[in-house]
PyMOL commands that place a pseudoatom at each C-alpha (Angstrom):
pseudoatom trace, name=CA, resn=UNK, resi=1, chain=A, elem=C, hetatm=0, pos=[53.874, -126.716, -9.352]
pseudoatom trace, name=CA, resn=UNK, resi=2, chain=A, elem=C, hetatm=0, pos=[53.704, -123.403, -7.529]
pseudoatom trace, name=CA, resn=UNK, resi=3, chain=A, elem=C, hetatm=0, pos=[53.701, -123.295, -3.740]
pseudoatom trace, name=CA, resn=UNK, resi=4, chain=A, elem=C, hetatm=0, pos=[52.719, -120.062, -1.996]
pseudoatom trace, name=CA, resn=UNK, resi=5, chain=A, elem=C, hetatm=0, pos=[54.989, -119.254, 0.929]
pseudoatom trace, name=CA, resn=UNK, resi=6, chain=A, elem=C, hetatm=0, pos=[55.158, -116.504, 3.539]
pseudoatom trace, name=CA, resn=UNK, resi=7, chain=A, elem=C, hetatm=0, pos=[58.960, -116.356, 3.746]
pseudoatom trace, name=CA, resn=UNK, resi=8, chain=A, elem=C, hetatm=0, pos=[60.871, -117.031, 0.528]
pseudoatom trace, name=CA, resn=UNK, resi=9, chain=A, elem=C, hetatm=0, pos=[64.298, -117.542, 2.097]
pseudoatom trace, name=CA, resn=UNK, resi=10, chain=A, elem=C, hetatm=0, pos=[62.969, -119.863, 4.792]
pseudoatom trace, name=CA, resn=UNK, resi=11, chain=A, elem=C, hetatm=0, pos=[61.055, -121.884, 2.180]
pseudoatom trace, name=CA, resn=UNK, resi=12, chain=A, elem=C, hetatm=0, pos=[64.097, -122.082, -0.119]
pseudoatom trace, name=CA, resn=UNK, resi=13, chain=A, elem=C, hetatm=0, pos=[66.256, -123.253, 2.786]
pseudoatom trace, name=CA, resn=UNK, resi=14, chain=A, elem=C, hetatm=0, pos=[63.708, -125.929, 3.735]
pseudoatom trace, name=CA, resn=UNK, resi=15, chain=A, elem=C, hetatm=0, pos=[63.321, -127.328, 0.217]
pseudoatom trace, name=CA, resn=UNK, resi=16, chain=A, elem=C, hetatm=0, pos=[67.082, -127.165, -0.409]
pseudoatom trace, name=CA, resn=UNK, resi=17, chain=A, elem=C, hetatm=0, pos=[68.448, -128.323, 2.954]
pseudoatom trace, name=CA, resn=UNK, resi=18, chain=A, elem=C, hetatm=0, pos=[65.746, -130.789, 4.024]
pseudoatom trace, name=CA, resn=UNK, resi=19, chain=A, elem=C, hetatm=0, pos=[64.480, -132.154, 0.689]
pseudoatom trace, name=CA, resn=UNK, resi=20, chain=A, elem=C, hetatm=0, pos=[67.595, -131.796, -1.449]
pseudoatom trace, name=CA, resn=UNK, resi=21, chain=A, elem=C, hetatm=0, pos=[66.152, -129.578, -4.180]
pseudoatom trace, name=CA, resn=UNK, resi=22, chain=A, elem=C, hetatm=0, pos=[68.470, -127.473, -6.325]
pseudoatom trace, name=CA, resn=UNK, resi=23, chain=A, elem=C, hetatm=0, pos=[67.858, -123.745, -6.765]
pseudoatom trace, name=CA, resn=UNK, resi=24, chain=A, elem=C, hetatm=0, pos=[67.514, -123.002, -10.496]
pseudoatom trace, name=CA, resn=UNK, resi=25, chain=A, elem=C, hetatm=0, pos=[66.649, -119.319, -10.475]
pseudoatom trace, name=CA, resn=UNK, resi=26, chain=A, elem=C, hetatm=0, pos=[65.442, -116.464, -8.289]
pseudoatom trace, name=CA, resn=UNK, resi=27, chain=A, elem=C, hetatm=0, pos=[63.340, -113.445, -9.238]
pseudoatom trace, name=CA, resn=UNK, resi=28, chain=A, elem=C, hetatm=0, pos=[63.119, -110.872, -6.463]
pseudoatom trace, name=CA, resn=UNK, resi=29, chain=A, elem=C, hetatm=0, pos=[60.640, -108.751, -8.440]
pseudoatom trace, name=CA, resn=UNK, resi=30, chain=A, elem=C, hetatm=0, pos=[57.968, -111.485, -8.163]
pseudoatom trace, name=CA, resn=UNK, resi=31, chain=A, elem=C, hetatm=0, pos=[59.349, -112.656, -5.573]
pseudoatom trace, name=CA, resn=UNK, resi=32, chain=A, elem=C, hetatm=0, pos=[59.869, -116.313, -6.479]
pseudoatom trace, name=CA, resn=UNK, resi=33, chain=A, elem=C, hetatm=0, pos=[62.470, -119.087, -6.519]
pseudoatom trace, name=CA, resn=UNK, resi=34, chain=A, elem=C, hetatm=0, pos=[62.500, -122.008, -8.962]
pseudoatom trace, name=CA, resn=UNK, resi=35, chain=A, elem=C, hetatm=0, pos=[63.800, -125.342, -7.654]
pseudoatom trace, name=CA, resn=UNK, resi=36, chain=A, elem=C, hetatm=0, pos=[64.044, -128.945, -8.880]
pseudoatom trace, name=CA, resn=UNK, resi=37, chain=A, elem=C, hetatm=0, pos=[64.859, -132.371, -7.514]
pseudoatom trace, name=CA, resn=UNK, resi=38, chain=A, elem=C, hetatm=0, pos=[68.372, -133.572, -8.464]
pseudoatom trace, name=CA, resn=UNK, resi=39, chain=A, elem=C, hetatm=0, pos=[67.052, -136.532, -10.497]
pseudoatom trace, name=CA, resn=UNK, resi=40, chain=A, elem=C, hetatm=0, pos=[64.218, -134.688, -12.274]
pseudoatom trace, name=CA, resn=UNK, resi=41, chain=A, elem=C, hetatm=0, pos=[63.353, -131.886, -14.665]
pseudoatom trace, name=CA, resn=UNK, resi=42, chain=A, elem=C, hetatm=0, pos=[60.158, -131.130, -12.730]
pseudoatom trace, name=CA, resn=UNK, resi=43, chain=A, elem=C, hetatm=0, pos=[60.226, -127.629, -11.272]
pseudoatom trace, name=CA, resn=UNK, resi=44, chain=A, elem=C, hetatm=0, pos=[58.672, -126.305, -8.078]
pseudoatom trace, name=CA, resn=UNK, resi=45, chain=A, elem=C, hetatm=0, pos=[58.231, -122.542, -7.839]
pseudoatom trace, name=CA, resn=UNK, resi=46, chain=A, elem=C, hetatm=0, pos=[58.171, -121.064, -4.345]
pseudoatom trace, name=CA, resn=UNK, resi=47, chain=A, elem=C, hetatm=0, pos=[56.188, -117.853, -4.688]
pseudoatom trace, name=CA, resn=UNK, resi=48, chain=A, elem=C, hetatm=0, pos=[55.290, -115.041, -2.287]
pseudoatom trace, name=CA, resn=UNK, resi=49, chain=A, elem=C, hetatm=0, pos=[51.902, -113.813, -3.496]
pseudoatom trace, name=CA, resn=UNK, resi=50, chain=A, elem=C, hetatm=0, pos=[48.327, -113.966, -2.344]
pseudoatom trace, name=CA, resn=UNK, resi=51, chain=A, elem=C, hetatm=0, pos=[46.500, -116.852, -3.971]
pseudoatom trace, name=CA, resn=UNK, resi=52, chain=A, elem=C, hetatm=0, pos=[43.178, -118.471, -3.240]
pseudoatom trace, name=CA, resn=UNK, resi=53, chain=A, elem=C, hetatm=0, pos=[45.064, -121.778, -3.115]
pseudoatom trace, name=CA, resn=UNK, resi=54, chain=A, elem=C, hetatm=0, pos=[48.320, -122.657, -1.433]
pseudoatom trace, name=CA, resn=UNK, resi=55, chain=A, elem=C, hetatm=0, pos=[49.422, -124.946, -4.269]
pseudoatom trace, name=CA, resn=UNK, resi=56, chain=A, elem=C, hetatm=0, pos=[48.871, -124.364, -7.969]
pseudoatom trace, name=CA, resn=UNK, resi=57, chain=A, elem=C, hetatm=0, pos=[49.567, -126.773, -10.812]
pseudoatom trace, name=CA, resn=UNK, resi=58, chain=A, elem=C, hetatm=0, pos=[51.286, -125.517, -13.978]
pseudoatom trace, name=CA, resn=UNK, resi=59, chain=A, elem=C, hetatm=0, pos=[51.319, -127.365, -17.287]
pseudoatom trace, name=CA, resn=UNK, resi=60, chain=A, elem=C, hetatm=0, pos=[53.894, -126.676, -19.961]
pseudoatom trace, name=CA, resn=UNK, resi=61, chain=A, elem=C, hetatm=0, pos=[52.361, -126.187, -23.434]
pseudoatom trace, name=CA, resn=UNK, resi=62, chain=A, elem=C, hetatm=0, pos=[53.795, -125.227, -26.818]
pseudoatom trace, name=CA, resn=UNK, resi=63, chain=A, elem=C, hetatm=0, pos=[51.655, -122.077, -27.082]
pseudoatom trace, name=CA, resn=UNK, resi=64, chain=A, elem=C, hetatm=0, pos=[49.590, -120.478, -24.317]
pseudoatom trace, name=CA, resn=UNK, resi=65, chain=A, elem=C, hetatm=0, pos=[47.653, -118.359, -26.836]
pseudoatom trace, name=CA, resn=UNK, resi=66, chain=A, elem=C, hetatm=0, pos=[46.652, -121.413, -28.911]
pseudoatom trace, name=CA, resn=UNK, resi=67, chain=A, elem=C, hetatm=0, pos=[45.864, -123.537, -25.848]
pseudoatom trace, name=CA, resn=UNK, resi=68, chain=A, elem=C, hetatm=0, pos=[43.674, -120.849, -24.277]
pseudoatom trace, name=CA, resn=UNK, resi=69, chain=A, elem=C, hetatm=0, pos=[41.783, -120.540, -27.561]
pseudoatom trace, name=CA, resn=UNK, resi=70, chain=A, elem=C, hetatm=0, pos=[41.141, -124.292, -27.587]
pseudoatom trace, name=CA, resn=UNK, resi=71, chain=A, elem=C, hetatm=0, pos=[40.069, -124.295, -23.929]
pseudoatom trace, name=CA, resn=UNK, resi=72, chain=A, elem=C, hetatm=0, pos=[37.648, -121.395, -24.515]
pseudoatom trace, name=CA, resn=UNK, resi=73, chain=A, elem=C, hetatm=0, pos=[36.188, -123.246, -27.508]
pseudoatom trace, name=CA, resn=UNK, resi=74, chain=A, elem=C, hetatm=0, pos=[35.364, -126.092, -25.108]
pseudoatom trace, name=CA, resn=UNK, resi=75, chain=A, elem=C, hetatm=0, pos=[33.673, -123.760, -22.625]
pseudoatom trace, name=CA, resn=UNK, resi=76, chain=A, elem=C, hetatm=0, pos=[36.492, -123.642, -20.079]
pseudoatom trace, name=CA, resn=UNK, resi=77, chain=A, elem=C, hetatm=0, pos=[36.446, -120.530, -17.871]
pseudoatom trace, name=CA, resn=UNK, resi=78, chain=A, elem=C, hetatm=0, pos=[39.637, -118.495, -18.251]
pseudoatom trace, name=CA, resn=UNK, resi=79, chain=A, elem=C, hetatm=0, pos=[40.279, -116.435, -15.100]
pseudoatom trace, name=CA, resn=UNK, resi=80, chain=A, elem=C, hetatm=0, pos=[43.570, -114.811, -16.100]
pseudoatom trace, name=CA, resn=UNK, resi=81, chain=A, elem=C, hetatm=0, pos=[44.241, -113.935, -19.707]
pseudoatom trace, name=CA, resn=UNK, resi=82, chain=A, elem=C, hetatm=0, pos=[47.675, -114.707, -21.198]
pseudoatom trace, name=CA, resn=UNK, resi=83, chain=A, elem=C, hetatm=0, pos=[50.410, -112.569, -19.643]
pseudoatom trace, name=CA, resn=UNK, resi=84, chain=A, elem=C, hetatm=0, pos=[54.176, -112.365, -19.972]
pseudoatom trace, name=CA, resn=UNK, resi=85, chain=A, elem=C, hetatm=0, pos=[56.506, -114.248, -17.637]
pseudoatom trace, name=CA, resn=UNK, resi=86, chain=A, elem=C, hetatm=0, pos=[60.282, -114.560, -17.733]
pseudoatom trace, name=CA, resn=UNK, resi=87, chain=A, elem=C, hetatm=0, pos=[60.254, -117.652, -19.965]
pseudoatom trace, name=CA, resn=UNK, resi=88, chain=A, elem=C, hetatm=0, pos=[57.242, -116.892, -22.174]
pseudoatom trace, name=CA, resn=UNK, resi=89, chain=A, elem=C, hetatm=0, pos=[53.504, -116.624, -21.531]
pseudoatom trace, name=CA, resn=UNK, resi=90, chain=A, elem=C, hetatm=0, pos=[51.197, -117.872, -18.792]
pseudoatom trace, name=CA, resn=UNK, resi=91, chain=A, elem=C, hetatm=0, pos=[47.400, -118.035, -18.343]
pseudoatom trace, name=CA, resn=UNK, resi=92, chain=A, elem=C, hetatm=0, pos=[45.051, -119.441, -15.699]
pseudoatom trace, name=CA, resn=UNK, resi=93, chain=A, elem=C, hetatm=0, pos=[41.758, -121.314, -16.070]
pseudoatom trace, name=CA, resn=UNK, resi=94, chain=A, elem=C, hetatm=0, pos=[39.420, -123.202, -13.743]
pseudoatom trace, name=CA, resn=UNK, resi=95, chain=A, elem=C, hetatm=0, pos=[38.793, -126.921, -13.808]
pseudoatom trace, name=CA, resn=UNK, resi=96, chain=A, elem=C, hetatm=0, pos=[35.185, -128.143, -13.302]
pseudoatom trace, name=CA, resn=UNK, resi=97, chain=A, elem=C, hetatm=0, pos=[35.736, -128.121, -9.533]
pseudoatom trace, name=CA, resn=UNK, resi=98, chain=A, elem=C, hetatm=0, pos=[36.930, -124.515, -9.304]
pseudoatom trace, name=CA, resn=UNK, resi=99, chain=A, elem=C, hetatm=0, pos=[40.639, -125.287, -8.991]
pseudoatom trace, name=CA, resn=UNK, resi=100, chain=A, elem=C, hetatm=0, pos=[42.967, -122.830, -10.696]
pseudoatom trace, name=CA, resn=UNK, resi=101, chain=A, elem=C, hetatm=0, pos=[45.205, -124.461, -13.297]
pseudoatom trace, name=CA, resn=UNK, resi=102, chain=A, elem=C, hetatm=0, pos=[47.986, -122.553, -15.047]
pseudoatom trace, name=CA, resn=UNK, resi=103, chain=A, elem=C, hetatm=0, pos=[49.512, -123.190, -18.418]
pseudoatom trace, name=CA, resn=UNK, resi=104, chain=A, elem=C, hetatm=0, pos=[52.790, -121.717, -19.541]
pseudoatom trace, name=CA, resn=UNK, resi=105, chain=A, elem=C, hetatm=0, pos=[55.016, -121.825, -22.564]
pseudoatom trace, name=CA, resn=UNK, resi=106, chain=A, elem=C, hetatm=0, pos=[58.727, -121.250, -23.019]
pseudoatom trace, name=CA, resn=UNK, resi=107, chain=A, elem=C, hetatm=0, pos=[58.511, -119.003, -26.088]
pseudoatom trace, name=CA, resn=UNK, resi=108, chain=A, elem=C, hetatm=0, pos=[61.213, -116.736, -24.614]
pseudoatom trace, name=CA, resn=UNK, resi=109, chain=A, elem=C, hetatm=0, pos=[63.471, -119.702, -23.826]
pseudoatom trace, name=CA, resn=UNK, resi=110, chain=A, elem=C, hetatm=0, pos=[64.498, -121.253, -20.506]
pseudoatom trace, name=CA, resn=UNK, resi=111, chain=A, elem=C, hetatm=0, pos=[65.863, -119.093, -17.700]
for i in range(1, 111): cmd.bond("trace and resi %d" % i, "trace and resi %d" % (i + 1))
show_as sticks, trace
zoom trace
C-alpha cells in the first residue's frame, strides 16, 4: 500500500513511533520510505508525490509486462505503462470504479 504524505520524516516517525512499524528502506530521490509491521511481510510505502488518491494499493506479480498484457486483453484501462522502480517494474491501471491500482514485480530483487 502506498500512502501519500506531505512530510516524509514526520510520517515515518508517526508510523514507527506510534504504530510500531519498522523502516525497511528510504529513497530520497523519490522521496519515499518503505515500512512494515514487525509480525508481517506486508509493506507500506510513505511517498511524497502528488496523486489523485491519498492511498494506493499495490499488488505483487511475477511479471508486470505479462500482467499488463493480460489486463489489456480483458479491456482494462492502463493509465501508466510499465516503468522501472528500484526492485523491478511497476504499472498502474484503473478498476471499474476509477481507482488506481498498481502492480509491481521484483525482477531486480528485493531492496
